[in-house]
C-alpha positions in Angstrom: -23.8 52.0 -30.4 -20.5 52.1 -32.2 -18.0 49.3 -31.6 -14.2 49.5 -31.8 -11.6 46.8 -31.3 -11.4 46.0 -27.6 -7.9 47.4 -27.1 -8.8 50.7 -28.8 -12.0 50.9 -26.9 -10.4 50.3 -23.5 -7.7 52.9 -24.2 -10.3 55.5 -25.2 -12.4 54.8 -22.1 -9.6 55.4 -19.7 -8.8 58.8 -21.2 -12.5 59.6 -21.4 -12.9 58.7 -17.7 -10.2 61.2 -16.8 -11.5 64.0 -19.1 -15.1 63.4 -18.1 -14.4 63.8 -14.4 -12.7 67.1 -15.0 -15.7 68.9 -16.6 -18.1 67.9 -13.9 -18.9 71.2 -12.1 -17.8 73.2 -15.1 -19.9 75.1 -17.7 -20.3 74.1 -21.3 -21.9 77.0 -23.1 -24.8 78.1 -20.8 -25.1 74.6 -19.3 -23.6 73.7 -15.9 -22.4 70.1 -15.9 -23.8 68.2 -12.8 -22.9 64.5 -13.3 -22.5 61.8 -15.8 -25.7 59.7 -16.5 -24.8 57.7 -19.6 -22.1 56.8 -22.1 -21.7 55.4 -25.6 -18.6 54.5 -27.7 -17.5 58.1 -28.3 -20.1 60.3 -26.5 -21.1 60.9 -22.8 -24.5 62.1 -21.5 -24.5 64.4 -18.6 -27.2 65.9 -16.4 -26.8 69.7 -16.7 -28.6 72.8 -15.5 -29.8 75.6 -17.9 -30.0 78.8 -15.8 -31.7 80.8 -18.5 -34.8 78.6 -18.4 -34.2 77.2 -14.9 -34.4 73.6 -16.0 -32.5 70.4 -15.8 -31.5 68.9 -19.2 -29.6 65.9 -20.6 -26.4 67.1 -22.4 -25.0 64.7 -25.0 -21.3 65.5 -25.5 -19.1 64.3 -28.4 -15.3 64.3 -27.5 -13.7 65.3 -30.7 -10.1 64.1 -29.8 -11.4 60.5 -29.8 -13.0 60.8 -33.2 -10.9 58.9 -35.8 -13.8 58.7 -38.3 -14.8 62.2 -39.5 -18.3 60.8 -40.5 -19.1 60.4 -36.8 -19.2 64.2 -36.4 -21.6 64.4 -39.3 -23.7 61.8 -37.7 -23.8 63.8 -34.5 -25.1 66.8 -36.4 -27.6 64.7 -38.2 -28.9 63.2 -34.9 -29.5 66.7 -33.6 -31.1 67.8 -36.8 -33.3 64.7 -37.0 -34.6 65.1 -33.5 -35.2 68.8 -34.0 -37.3 68.1 -37.0 -39.3 65.2 -35.5 -42.3 66.5 -33.4 -43.8 63.6 -31.6 -44.5 63.2 -27.9 -42.7 59.9 -28.0 -39.4 61.4 -29.2 -37.1 63.1 -26.7 -37.1 66.8 -27.9 -33.8 68.7 -28.5 -33.3 72.2 -27.0 -29.9 73.4 -28.4 -26.8 72.5 -30.4 -23.4 73.9 -29.7 -19.6 73.5 -29.8 -16.9 74.7 -27.4 -13.2 74.0 -28.1 -13.0 70.2 -28.6 -16.5 69.4 -27.4 -19.6 69.2 -29.6 -22.8 68.9 -27.7 -26.6 69.2 -27.8 -29.1 69.5 -25.0 -32.4 67.6 -24.8 -35.1 66.9 -22.3 -34.0 64.8 -19.3 -36.4 61.9 -18.8 -37.1 60.9 -15.3 -37.7 57.2 -15.4 -36.2 53.9 -16.5 -35.1 52.3 -19.7 -36.6 49.1 -20.9 -33.2 47.6 -20.5 -33.3 48.5 -16.7 -36.6 46.7 -16.5 -35.3 43.6 -18.3 -32.2 43.6 -16.1 -34.3 43.5 -13.0 -35.5 40.0 -14.1 -39.1 40.9 -13.4 -41.7 39.4 -15.7 -43.3 41.9 -18.0 -47.1 41.2 -18.3 -48.2 40.3 -21.8 -50.5 43.2 -22.1 -47.8 45.6 -20.9 -45.3 44.2 -23.4 -47.8 44.7 -26.3 -48.5 48.2 -25.1 -44.8 49.1 -25.2 -44.2 47.5 -28.6 -47.3 49.3 -30.1 -46.2 52.7 -28.8 -42.6 52.3 -30.0 -44.0 51.1 -33.4 -46.2 54.2 -33.6 -43.2 56.5 -32.8 -41.0 54.8 -35.4 -43.9 54.8 -37.9 -44.0 58.6 -37.6 -40.2 58.8 -38.0 -40.3 56.6 -41.0 -43.0 58.8 -42.6 -40.6 61.7 -42.1 -37.9 59.8 -44.0 -35.9 59.0 -40.8 -34.7 55.5 -39.9 -33.4 54.9 -36.3 -31.1 51.9 -37.0 -30.3 51.2 -33.3 -33.6 50.1 -31.7 -32.8 48.3 -28.5 -34.1 48.2 -24.9 -31.6 50.8 -23.6 -33.0 53.3 -26.2 -36.7 52.8 -25.1 -37.6 54.8 -22.1 -40.5 54.8 -19.7 -40.9 57.9 -17.6 -42.5 58.2 -14.2 -46.0 58.8 -15.6 -45.8 55.8 -17.9 -45.0 57.7 -21.1 -43.0 55.6 -23.6 -40.2 57.4 -25.5 -37.6 56.5 -28.1 -34.1 58.0 -27.5 -30.6 58.0 -29.1 -31.0 58.6 -32.8 -27.2 58.5 -33.1 -27.3 56.1 -36.1 -30.2 57.9 -37.7 -30.4 57.8 -41.5 -32.5 60.2 -43.5 -33.4 60.6 -47.2 -32.3 64.3 -46.9 -28.7 63.3 -46.2 -26.2 61.5 -48.4 -25.2 58.0 -47.4 -22.4 58.0 -44.8 -20.0 55.0 -44.8 -17.3 53.9 -42.4 -14.7 51.2 -42.8 -13.4 51.4 -39.2 -16.6 50.8 -37.2 -19.5 48.5 -37.0 -22.7 50.5 -36.8 -25.5 49.3 -34.6 -25.8 46.9 -31.7 -25.2 43.3 -32.9 -27.8 41.6 -30.7 -30.5 43.8 -32.2 -29.1 44.3 -35.7 -31.0 43.2 -38.8 -29.2 40.7 -41.2 -28.9 43.3 -43.9 -27.4 45.8 -41.4 -25.0 43.1 -40.2 -23.8 42.6 -43.8 -23.3 46.3 -44.4 -26.1 46.4 -47.0 -28.6 49.2 -47.7 -31.1 49.5 -44.8 -34.6 51.0 -44.7 -37.6 51.1 -42.3 -37.8 47.3 -42.4 -34.5 47.1 -40.5 -36.1 49.0 -37.5 -39.0 46.4 -37.8 -36.5 43.6 -37.4 -34.8 45.2 -34.3 -38.2 45.9 -32.7 -39.0 42.2 -33.3 -35.9 41.3 -31.3 -36.9 43.6 -28.5 -40.4 42.0 -28.4 -38.8 38.5 -28.5 -36.6 39.4 -25.5 -39.5 40.9 -23.5 -41.5 37.7 -23.8 -38.6 35.1 -23.5 -36.0 37.0 -21.4 -33.5 36.1 -24.1 -32.3 37.5 -27.4 -32.6 35.3 -30.5 -28.9 35.2 -31.1 -26.1 35.5 -28.7 -22.4 34.5 -28.5 -19.1 35.4 -26.9 -17.9 37.9 -29.4 -19.4 40.4 -31.9 -18.4 38.5 -35.1 -20.0 35.2 -33.9 -23.2 37.1 -33.1 -23.3 38.8 -36.5 -22.7 35.4 -38.2 -25.7 33.9 -36.4 -27.9 37.0 -37.2 -27.0 36.5 -40.9 -27.1 32.7 -41.2 -29.3 31.1 -38.5 -33.0 30.9 -37.8 -34.1 32.1 -34.4 -35.4 29.5 -31.8 -39.2 29.6 -31.7 -40.2 31.8 -28.8 -42.8 29.3 -27.6 -40.0 26.7 -27.1 -38.5 29.1 -24.5 -41.8 30.3 -23.0 -44.8 28.0 -23.7 -47.2 30.7 -22.4 -46.6 32.9 -25.4 -49.8 32.8 -27.6 -49.2 31.2 -31.0 -50.4 34.3 -32.8 -47.9 36.5 -31.0 -45.2 34.1 -32.0 -46.3 34.4 -35.6 -46.0 38.2 -35.3 -42.6 38.1 -33.8 -41.2 35.6 -36.3 -42.7 37.7 -39.1 -40.6 40.7 -37.8 -37.5 38.5 -37.7 -37.6 37.3 -41.3 -34.1 37.2 -42.8 -35.3 38.6 -46.1 -36.6 42.2 -45.6 -39.2 41.5 -48.4 -40.8 38.8 -46.2 -41.1 41.0 -43.1 -43.8 43.4 -42.3 -43.3 46.1 -44.8 -44.3 49.0 -42.6 -44.8 49.7 -38.9 -48.4 50.3 -39.7 -49.0 46.7 -40.9 -47.3 45.5 -37.7 -49.5 47.7 -35.6 -52.6 46.4 -37.5 -51.6 42.8 -36.7 -51.2 43.6 -33.0 -54.6 45.2 -32.9 -56.1 42.2 -34.7 -54.5 39.9 -32.2 -56.0 41.9 -29.3 -59.4 41.8 -31.0 -59.2 38.0 -31.4 -59.3 38.3 -35.2 -57.2 36.5 -37.9 -53.8 38.1 -38.5 -52.6 39.6 -41.7 -49.4 37.5 -41.3 -50.0 33.8 -42.2 -47.9 31.3 -40.3 -47.7 29.2 -43.5 -46.0 32.1 -45.3 -43.2 32.6 -42.7 -40.0 31.1 -44.2 -39.0 29.8 -40.7 -42.0 27.4 -40.8 -41.7 26.8 -44.5 -38.2 25.4 -44.0 -39.6 23.1 -41.2 -42.4 22.0 -43.4 -40.0 21.3 -46.2 -37.8 19.3 -43.9 -40.8 17.4 -42.5 -42.0 16.8 -46.0 -38.7 15.3 -47.0 -38.7 13.1 -43.9 -42.2 11.9 -44.6 -41.5 11.2 -48.3 -38.3 9.3 -47.3 -40.2 7.3 -44.7 -42.9 6.4 -47.1 -40.4 5.4 -49.8 -38.7 3.2 -47.3 -42.0 1.6 -46.2 -43.0 1.1 -49.8 -39.6 -0.6 -50.6 -39.9 -2.9 -47.6 -43.5 -3.8 -48.4 -42.7 -4.4 -52.1 -39.7 -6.6 -51.1 -41.8 -8.6 -48.6 -44.6 -9.2 -51.2 -42.1 -10.2 -53.9 -40.3 -12.5 -51.5 -43.7 -14.0 -50.4 -44.7 -14.6 -54.0 -41.4 -16.0 -54.9 -41.4 -18.3 -51.9 -44.9 -19.4 -52.6 -44.7 -20.0 -56.3 -41.1 -20.9 -57.0 -40.0 -24.5 -57.3 -38.2 -24.3 -54.0 -41.1 -22.7 -52.3 -43.4 -25.3 -53.8 -41.1 -28.1 -52.4 -40.9 -26.5 -49.0 -44.7 -26.2 -48.9 -45.0 -29.9 -49.7 -42.4 -30.7 -47.1 -44.3 -28.9 -44.4 -47.4 -30.8 -45.3 -45.5 -34.1 -45.3 -44.1 -33.3 -41.8 -47.6 -32.7 -40.5 -48.7 -36.1 -41.9 -45.6 -37.7 -40.4 -46.5 -36.3 -37.0 -49.9 -37.9 -37.2 -48.8 -41.3 -38.5 -45.4 -41.8 -37.0 -45.2 -40.0 -33.8 -42.6 -42.5 -32.5 -40.3 -41.6 -35.3 -39.7 -38.0 -34.2 -36.4 -37.8 -32.4 -34.5 -34.8 -31.0 -32.8 -32.6 -33.6 -29.5 -34.2 -34.9 -27.5 -31.2 -33.6 -28.3 -32.3 -30.1 -26.8 -35.8 -30.6 -23.3 -36.3 -29.2 -21.0 -37.6 -31.8 -17.6 -36.7 -30.5 -15.2 -39.4 -31.7 -13.8 -38.8 -35.2 -14.0 -42.6 -35.7 -17.8 -42.4 -36.1 -17.5 -40.5 -39.4 -15.3 -43.2 -40.8 -17.6 -46.0 -39.7 -21.1 -44.6 -40.3 -23.3 -43.9 -43.4 -23.4 -40.2 -44.1 -26.6 -38.5 -45.2 -26.2 -35.0 -46.6 -29.2 -32.8 -46.2 -30.1 -29.9 -48.5 -29.9 -27.4 -45.7 -26.1 -28.2 -45.4 -26.2 -30.5 -42.5 -24.9 -34.1 -42.5 -26.2 -37.0 -40.4 -23.9 -39.8 -39.2 -25.6 -43.1 -38.6 -26.6 -46.5 -39.9 -29.1 -46.8 -42.8 -31.9 -49.0 -41.5 -34.4 -48.6 -44.3 -34.7 -46.7 -47.6 -37.9 -46.2 -49.7 -38.8 -43.9 -52.5 -40.2 -41.4 -49.9 -38.2 -41.8 -46.8 -34.9 -42.8 -45.3 -34.6 -44.2 -41.8 -31.3 -43.7 -40.0 -30.3 -45.4 -36.7 -28.5 -43.2 -34.3 -27.2 -44.1 -30.8 -30.4 -42.8 -29.2 -32.9 -44.2 -31.6 -34.0 -43.8 -35.2 -34.8 -40.8 -37.2 -36.8 -40.5 -40.5 -36.1 -38.0 -43.3 -38.1 -37.4 -46.4 -36.3 -37.9 -49.7 -36.7 -34.2 -50.8 -34.7 -33.2 -47.7 -31.7 -35.3 -48.8 -29.1 -34.0 -51.2 -27.0 -37.2 -51.3 -26.1 -40.4 -49.3 -22.6 -41.8 -48.8 -22.9 -45.4 -47.7 -20.3 -47.2 -45.5 -19.4 -50.9 -45.7 -21.3 -53.6 -43.7 -18.2 -54.3 -41.6 -17.8 -50.7 -40.6 -21.5 -50.5 -39.7 -21.1 -53.5 -37.5 -18.2 -52.0 -35.7 -20.3 -48.8 -35.2 -23.1 -50.8 -33.6 -20.6 -52.4 -31.3 -19.2 -48.9 -30.5 -22.7 -47.7 -29.7 -23.4 -50.9 -27.8 -26.3 -51.8 -30.1 -27.1 -55.5 -29.9 -29.7 -55.7 -32.6 
């Protein structure tokens, strides 16, 4: 398939529609045009009758007025030559090549049946065994073509045909490339079909048989998932995904796909051609090993898609372990510091003293000072102030002080603090304490 800018394509198609309708019923060489059965960017395929051999043929016609790239004419000749020199029951044979005025054409066998694209469009599930059978047959056909030095470069469901007796054929060698021909380049067109194009083909790089392996992998992916690996609203966006992104795992879309088949598909879809199957023969061998229940040649661990995931998972695990190690180290250091530092030692003694206090002086344990209501500002001026090491201050009347403890009278009773809890004490005057007792209504 050859893609032009949309405006140019639409303009061409309108003119082509008009001209195409005019030649139906006319003769082209010895062929009588019956009706149109297919169309590409610059060519139209007709059903035609060949009176000399009394047979129906498919006639592919190139309309020369629409050809702005002279290399397309050369490609048309090369397609005819390639098919004529490929003798395989899975390749649609060519019968004749000719030219009449502004029309270049070749005749080939007309296949009665459906394309794989027709089957996929019907939304019917393709049984797993049937999908493998189709892929294996296409791989055999392409393997033969590759051995003859011919690369298809446009493998897609619409170019895979299944006739009425179940024969599988590969059609449309319009983008064929052969060792026998010099490289043909074009700056005005994008060669291939983006949805099925290999990354190197999308970048305009040199392609070889491994590009067909990639495209066949896309077809296999679509047969089993009913989706292509990369899709978008426009051609450029699709090509960018083909070049840069990893395909979604087929088993995420269809969990019924066997894991080994997923391995085979993703091996075909490697971005780097050197990491793909290197020949159709090796791909065929893995499909046969799968069907026999034997280990594959392709190793899941060697597929770069999974290698990236493993690398990402490894980084996450290492980061998690480093975080856990840091937390544990910090916890241990804090514990050791708390246990063996002076402050920790004092706090340990304090906890022990509190336990002893609970046993010996249960009656001296009041509510926490924060719960005591000391609203008037006057109290702070009248009371003794005890500053605790934890930053709090207690307002009350010093009842008793020893080397170990300090007893403070509050409105609701007395409270005892140990000396190591106390930072400092600011004593009021006896007259002020007396006034505070009166304010609290304390008679004693």
